LOKENU-609587 format. One line per 4 residues: number of its first residue (from 1); their letters; for each residue x, y, z of N, C-alpha, C. Coordinates in steps of 0.02 Angstrom, whole numbers, plus 50000, padded with zeros to 5 digits. Last residue first. Layout:
N
NUM> a> X Y Z X Y Z X Y Z  ...
***
This chain:
260
260> krlt> 48637 45686 50521 48718 45687 50529 48742 45620 50552  48532 45681 50366 48545 45651 50439 48620 45661 50458  48476 45827 50303 48528 45773 50297 48543 45747 50365  48293 45869 50285 48367 45886 50311 48408 45821 50298
256> chfl> 48150 45949 50227 48202 45892 50217 48271 45911 50242  47994 45982 50236 48049 46003 50265 48103 45943 50272  47869 45992 50107 47910 45943 50148 47967 45989 50171  47709 46010 50048 47768 46044 50066 47805 45998 50118
252> fiql> 47598 45972 49910 47626 45956 49979 47694 45991 49988  47434 45977 49849 47508 46009 49845 47542 45994 49915  47326 45909 49878 47357 45893 49808 47423 45929 49814  47268 45931 50006 47253 45863 49969 47295 45850 49910
248> pdsy> 47307 46058 50032 47333 46004 50067 47312 45939 50042  47332 46189 49958 47292 46141 49942 47317 46073 49969  47348 46366 49973 47365 46305 50005 47304 46254 49975  47316 46518 49992 47358 46481 49948 47391 46416 49967
244> tsdq> 47239 46552 50109 47212 46552 50049 47253 46515 49993  47312 46524 50215 47249 46504 50221 47219 46504 50156  47482 46460 50207 47442 46517 50198 47372 46489 50191  47519 46338 50337 47531 46374 50273 47477 46428 50267
240> ehpa> 47494 46283 50456 47554 46316 50445 47566 46351 50387  47378 46206 50436 47379 46269 50474 47437 46311 50475  47421 46105 50360 47386 46154 50340 47386 46217 50363  47592 46044 50393 47527 46050 50409 47492 46111 50376
236> iphe> 47706 45979 50288 47697 46037 50322 47621 46043 50340  47718 45796 50285 47703 45863 50259 47683 45918 50300  47846 45742 50402 47780 45734 50369 47764 45805 50342  48017 45758 50336 47969 45754 50394 47902 45742 50357
232> chig> 48144 45667 50253 48088 45716 50248 48038 45710 50299  48311 45656 50254 48246 45640 50298 48199 45690 50275  48435 45572 50174 48394 45641 50168 48331 45622 50205  48517 45467 50154 48509 45493 50223 48475 45562 50221
228> vdal> 48500 45394 50036 48572 45437 50050 48561 45480 50115  48383 45341 50042 48443 45300 50018 48508 45335 50033  48287 45446 50047 48305 45407 50111 48375 45365 50096  48298 45489 49909 48309 45533 49960 48336 45503 50019
224> lsff> 48235 45367 49850 48293 45398 49833 48330 45444 49877  48102 45382 49912 48150 45326 49929 48232 45336 49912  48062 45495 49846 48069 45497 49923 48109 45438 49942  48039 45438 49724 48087 45502 49729 48108 45510 49811
220> escd> 47949 45347 49734 48012 45328 49709 48064 45378 49720  47828 45418 49770 47863 45374 49822 47946 45360 49799  47745 45489 49687 47813 45505 49693 47853 45471 49743  47625 45447 49576 47654 45425 49639 47728 45447 49632
216> mree> 47562 45617 49511 47577 45545 49507 47604 45517 49570  47544 45736 49548 47512 45720 49483 47522 45638 49471  47539 45837 49674 47546 45766 49662 47502 45747 49601  47654 45975 49674 47588 45957 49658 47583 45876 49639
212> yall> 47777 46010 49798 47753 45979 49730 47693 45972 49730  47912 46086 49868 47854 46084 49854 47833 46054 49798  48037 46079 49996 48016 46049 49939 47935 46053 49926  48178 46152 50072 48090 46147 50070 48067 46127 50003
208> lysn> 48316 46085 50149 48276 46091 50095 48197 46102 50102  48441 46167 50244 48392 46119 50241 48358 46134 50179  48614 46191 50307 48563 46200 50274 48509 46149 50268  48739 46164 50371 48678 46193 50409 48614 46199 50367
204> psgl> 48823 46119 50270 48800 46076 50316 48738 46098 50363  48838 46137 50116 48810 46185 50161 48786 46147 50219  48872 46019 50043 48910 46079 50040 48897 46129 50089  48772 45934 50073 48836 45918 50104 48888 45984 50097
200> llal> 48669 46002 50014 48662 45994 50079 48728 45969 50123  48715 45995 49885 48705 46053 49915 48703 46053 49987  48715 45854 49862 48776 45891 49852 48773 45956 49879  48578 45824 49874 48624 45794 49919 48696 45830 49914
196> itdr> 48531 45893 49757 48509 45909 49833 48555 45879 49877  48598 45811 49661 48607 45878 49669 48591 45910 49742  48538 45682 49674 48607 45694 49689 48620 45768 49702  48400 45716 49647 48422 45687 49716 48488 45702 49727
192> lpkf> 48409 45740 49519 48388 45795 49559 48409 45776 49629  48457 45613 49467 48497 45680 49457 48481 45727 49501  48336 45548 49500 48401 45532 49530 48451 45584 49525  48238 45604 49430 48229 45603 49503 48294 45593 49530
188> lhta> 48230 45608 49290 48271 45661 49325 48268 45651 49404  48143 45508 49248 48210 45494 49238 48259 45547 49270  48014 45565 49268 48048 45526 49320 48112 45498 49308  47952 45656 49178 48020 45667 49194 48050 45625 49259
184> ypll> 47816 45665 49165 47850 45642 49102 47928 45645 49118  47766 45709 49290 47751 45643 49269 47795 45617 49205  47890 45797 49396 47834 45794 49341 47831 45732 49316  47947 45885 49515 47933 45815 49514 47867 45810 49460
180> cdac> 47965 46018 49526 48015 45985 49490 47999 45910 49485  47896 46116 49624 47862 46079 49559 47911 46055 49511  48024 46194 49693 47946 46194 49686 47937 46157 49620  48144 46202 49808 48127 46169 49757 48058 46163 49747
176> lild> 48271 46292 49904 48207 46289 49880 48196 46241 49816  48371 46282 50042 48373 46263 49970 48289 46260 49956  48453 46383 50162 48392 46357 50135 48399 46349 50060  48579 46425 50184 48534 46413 50246 48476 46375 50216
172> ldtp> 48744 46402 50123 48677 46419 50114 48648 46402 50178  48881 46424 50102 48849 46454 50160 48781 46456 50164  48931 46402 49978 48933 46351 50028 48913 46374 50101  48877 46446 49816 48898 46456 49882 48893 46392 49929
168> isqp> 48948 46395 49654 48887 46382 49710 48906 46402 49775  49064 46405 49585 49018 46457 49592 48970 46459 49631  49114 46281 49578 49144 46325 49628 49103 46389 49634  48984 46155 49562 49037 46207 49523 49058 46257 49589
164> lsqc> 48989 46007 49673 48965 46072 49645 49016 46114 49609  48987 45844 49633 49017 45896 49662 48996 45960 49628  48894 45769 49552 48920 45730 49616 48963 45782 49658  48747 45820 49463 48834 45828 49482 48843 45805 49551
160> gwpl> 48619 45812 49441 48660 45753 49430 48736 45759 49450  48574 45966 49347 48563 45912 49397 48607 45852 49381  48664 46122 49320 48626 46059 49289 48622 45997 49348  48655 46273 49353 48669 46210 49397 48626 46144 49355
156> alvq> 48712 46436 49324 48686 46370 49288 48704 46313 49348  48642 46575 49407 48691 46524 49402 48667 46470 49369  48618 46743 49477 48591 46689 49425 48639 46644 49409  48573 46829 49630 48625 46795 49582 48592 46746 49540
152> tnac> 48513 46959 49710 48498 46892 49674 48551 46882 49630  48484 47085 49775 48525 47035 49815 48515 46968 49779  48385 47150 49714 48459 47165 49697 48506 47122 49725  48236 47140 49724 48287 47084 49719 48353 47097 49693
148> ypnk> 48160 47250 49711 48166 47219 49781 48217 47166 49774  48137 47274 49579 48181 47306 49610 48198 47287 49691  48148 47161 49446 48119 47167 49507 48158 47208 49556  48217 47143 49328 48156 47191 49322 48120 47198 49393
144> tana> 48312 47055 49351 48334 47127 49343 48274 47165 49347  48256 46925 49363 48284 46963 49424 48303 47037 49412  48213 46927 49233 48161 46927 49292 48197 46953 49357  48332 46912 49168 48285 46961 49150 48237 46981 49206
140> qllp> 48384 46787 49223 48422 46859 49225 48364 46918 49219  48289 46696 49176 48303 46711 49248 48334 46776 49258  48305 46708 49042 48243 46729 49064 48252 46743 49147  48440 46664 49026 48420 46733 49011 48352 46752 49039
136> lced> 48442 46530 49083 48476 46590 49125 48444 46652 49087  48400 46412 49022 48349 46456 49057 48379 46520 49090  48508 46353 48957 48464 46390 48911 48404 46435 48954  48573 46309 49071 48599 46362 49034 48546 46402 48996
132> ldtl> 48462 46265 49194 48510 46246 49144 48521 46319 49116  48466 46356 49352 48434 46311 49309 48484 46293 49260  48453 46453 49507 48483 46403 49469 48447 46369 49417  48474 46599 49601 48428 46563 49562 48458 46517 49514
128> vvhs> 48511 46641 49768 48544 46614 49701 48496 46580 49660  48508 46783 49875 48470 46724 49845 48506 46701 49772  48536 46841 50033 48562 46834 49970 48521 46769 49929  48450 46873 50135 48511 46905 50128 48540 46902 50063
124> agla> 48269 46896 50121 48328 46859 50109 48394 46897 50103  48152 46979 50115 48208 47005 50156 48271 46944 50161  48047 46957 50028 48038 46951 50094 48092 46961 50139  48116 46968 49902 48075 47023 49920 48052 47021 49994
120> aayl> 48173 46845 49906 48219 46906 49906 48180 46958 49929  48071 46763 49880 48111 46762 49955 48149 46822 49961  48025 46801 49758 47987 46811 49822 48019 46814 49880  48136 46746 49692 48130 46816 49695 48083 46835 49746
116> gvfg> 48118 46607 49708 48180 46643 49744 48167 46717 49744  48000 46592 49647 48002 46579 49719 48058 46622 49749  48017 46634 49509 47970 46660 49553 47982 46654 49624  48105 46594 49410 48143 46624 49468 48096 46648 49523
112> tgag> 48071 46517 49301 48052 46598 49293 48092 46630 49356  48175 46404 49338 48126 46420 49294 48120 46496 49275  48243 46332 49444 48208 46399 49465 48150 46417 49406  48306 46226 49494 48263 46217 49447 48206 46278 49441
108> leli> 48330 46283 49666 48342 46239 49616 48290 46235 49555  48376 46427 49745 48323 46395 49716 48344 46346 49664  48449 46463 49894 48468 46443 49832 48400 46406 49801  48486 46588 50014 48445 46542 49990 48470 46523 49923
104> nknr> 48523 46649 50174 48554 46634 50105 48515 46580 50084  48406 46758 50269 48442 46692 50246 48482 46689 50182  48333 46857 50304 48405 46862 50332 48437 46796 50312  48188 46769 50279 48217 46822 50314 48284 46814 50333
100> args> 48127 46646 50263 48165 46675 50209 48213 46735 50229  48032 46601 50356 48089 46568 50346 48143 46597 50306  47909 46658 50392 47963 46698 50404 48036 46663 50391  47796 46593 50375 47833 46563 50420 47889 46615 50437
96> kely> 47733 46675 50274 47694 46658 50335 47741 46636 50394  47826 46672 50170 47804 46738 50197 47773 46726 50265  47833 46532 50140 47895 46569 50156 47867 46641 50193  47706 46509 50092 47727 46478 50158 47788 46520 50181
92> kalv> 47712 46583 49974 47666 46614 50022 47684 46568 50101  47793 46499 49899 47806 46579 49918 47779 46600 49974  47732 46377 49893 47791 46381 49942 47807 46449 49954  47613 46413 49828 47602 46391 49891 47673 46401 49931
88> vaad> 47680 46450 49712 47641 46499 49743 47633 46478 49818  47724 46327 49664 47781 46387 49681 47746 46443 49715  47613 46250 49644 47658 46235 49701 47699 46292 49718  47563 46312 49528 47528 46328 49582 47578 46305 49651
84> wvss> 47691 46388 49418 47634 46336 49433 47619 46346 49509  47731 46482 49288 47736 46476 49364 47680 46435 49381  47857 46434 49151 47795 46462 49174 47797 46453 49262  47964 46376 49102 47961 46442 49088 47891 46468 49114
80> gtgn> 47947 46233 49098 47995 46266 49146 47994 46341 49144  47852 46198 49004 47832 46206 49069 47880 46240 49116  47909 46303 48850 47869 46248 48889 47857 46257 48960  47948 46411 48769 48002 46367 48804 47969 46311 48850
76> srye> 47852 46474 48710 47912 46450 48668 47960 46407 48709  47740 46482 48787 47727 46463 48724 47791 46440 48687  47801 46519 48919 47776 46444 48907 47764 46427 48837  47871 46613 48979 47876 46607 48910 47859 46533 48882
72> isvs> 47833 46759 49092 47829 46681 49076 47836 46673 48995  47914 46865 49188 47890 46857 49132 47885 46773 49120  47856 46912 49356 47906 46880 49315 47863 46868 49243  47856 47020 49503 47829 47015 49431 47884 46967 49397
68> vqkt> 47813 47065 49663 47854 47022 49621 47828 47004 49557  47775 47212 49743 47758 47168 49685 47816 47135 49657  47758 47230 49918 47812 47227 49859 47783 47181 49804  47657 47245 50014 47670 47300 49969 47717 47292 49906
64> gaai> 47636 47121 50080 47593 47170 50085 47603 47229 50025  47737 47029 50064 47741 47062 50116 47694 47128 50118  47707 47030 49889 47747 46998 49940 47747 47052 49997  47597 46997 49758 47621 47039 49818 47653 47008 49866
60> csft> 47633 46943 49596 47607 46931 49654 47636 46978 49710  47615 46915 49420 47636 46954 49473 47597 46937 49532  47673 46854 49262 47635 46838 49325 47660 46875 49373  47644 46873 49087 47671 46899 49149 47633 46867 49208
56> qvgf> 47579 46836 48963 47655 46831 48967 47689 46857 49034  47449 46772 48885 47469 46799 48942 47546 46787 48950  47382 46730 48757 47444 46761 48765 47467 46793 48817  47272 46650 48747 47259 46726 48763 47328 46760 48765
52> diqe> 47315 46532 48719 47260 46549 48686 47253 46626 48686  47428 46507 48805 47424 46483 48733 47373 46526 48698  47393 46560 48935 47452 46573 48906 47460 46558 48828  47267 46521 48958 47277 46589 48968 47346 46610 48928
48> rfgp> 47272 46385 48939 47227 46424 48895 47243 46498 48898  47358 46342 49053 47368 46330 48978 47336 46376 48931  47355 46473 49176 47344 46398 49151 47368 46407 49082  47426 46581 49289 47398 46572 49224 47403 46495 49196
44> twgr> 47373 46544 49453 47426 46562 49401 47399 46552 49339  47255 46536 49529 47306 46562 49558 47363 46590 49509  47144 46447 49487 47150 46524 49471 47202 46560 49502  47127 46310 49497 47132 46352 49558 47121 46427 49539
40> errr> 47106 46162 49428 47105 46237 49404 47090 46271 49471  47219 46038 49444 47158 46067 49469 47166 46144 49454  47260 45928 49323 47280 45984 49360 47220 46016 49376  47233 45750 49337 47222 45820 49297 47236 45876 49349
36> kskv> 47377 45647 49351 47304 45673 49383 47297 45740 49342  47441 45520 49245 47439 45582 49283 47380 45604 49300  47504 45384 49224 47435 45405 49228 47431 45463 49278  47631 45339 49116 47615 45373 49170 47542 45400 49169
32> ekre> 47666 45270 48998 47642 45232 49055 47629 45266 49119  47676 45370 48903 47618 45325 48896 47604 45283 48957  47795 45429 48944 47734 45468 48951 47671 45415 48956  47896 45332 48905 47880 45340 48977 47810 45381 48991
28> eefd> 47883 45343 48773 47856 45279 48800 47844 45293 48876  47940 45476 48766 47869 45460 48738 47838 45397 48767  48069 45456 48796 48022 45492 48848 47951 45489 48830  48130 45398 48684 48116 45358 48739 48065 45394 48784
24> gslc> 48064 45521 48578 48108 45458 48577 48084 45418 48650  48028 45665 48664 48040 45632 48602 48071 45568 48621  47966 45819 48741 47969 45743 48736 47988 45714 48668  47929 45946 48755 48005 45921 48765 48000 45843 48766
20> iqql> 47765 45915 48789 47819 45967 48776 47886 45933 48798  47673 45819 48819 47717 45808 48759 47769 45862 48750  47608 45862 48927 47642 45807 48931 47689 45790 48874  47542 45982 48882 47585 45982 48939 47624 45919 48942
16> fleg> 47459 45922 48784 47509 45963 48760 47567 45963 48820  47370 45859 48865 47413 45814 48815 47466 45861 48789  47307 45959 48926 47348 45914 48964 47394 45867 48914  47247 46021 48820 47296 46053 48851 47341 46013 48895
12> edld> 47154 45925 48780 47202 45939 48739 47261 45985 48776  47075 45927 48898 47114 45866 48881 47166 45883 48837  47022 46063 48897 47072 46036 48954 47110 45984 48932  46948 46052 48784 47003 46100 48786 47053 46083 48838
8> mdqh> 46855 45958 48823 46900 45948 48769 46956 45989 48773  46793 46039 48928 46830 45980 48945 46882 45951 48890  46735 46132 48846 46785 46150 48894 46820 46096 48905  46635 46062 48781 46692 46091 48737 46748 46115 48789
4> kkka> 46559 46025 48883 46590 45968 48846 46647 46001 48807  46507 46140 48916 46543 46113 48967 46587 46059 48927  46424 46168 48795 46485 46221 48827 46536 46191 48868  46335 46076 48812 46379 46067 48754 46442 46122 48772
***
């Protein structure tokens, strides 16, 4: 009976996840999507921890000694104000690979800013956290509370722009994007693709690291990338990722570049 009750809680949680921020036409899109159940790994606060038990902070140790801590506001602001497992996989990959050190980095759809702040703690030269205007207060608060992240800037960057705002740097080395491919938001695939393209064109020596948990078929997004010459290599191999924080069957990392 206890297991059945837990399963019911998970089902209700999944329904809540899919309904957040949905209305009108988006509800019809939700009904057409057959999303996969989120695997419970225990890496990040899940639905019940945040909604039922009031968990409001997520912390993780970078480089052995530096604690990166972010406030999460899932109860009031939904999925974009939480930390998801793909973000942890990407952050730990940055640590193992050394790709963040001394680099100029921009995070797309940063939400809480966890991945970008983790990169800052790993020694990035400069980190720009971007999201919608309404997400900036949380991003700024999280950047301010982390002492290792003084080299961090918070900027608005809505997806879909053909040209970048002048405030966006043009000397980027690395663009980060974690868990921005969601079952109820396939209408954002093209705007996200357009913004990635604009960033890669604006910083010709840059590349994208994309991390996502497969909750649906994402082939449409990768076709959109290919249409404009963005090449995604095979998923980064499990042995290149952190041995603890990886799930190669459900969470995928891609190294993406713009064909010259």
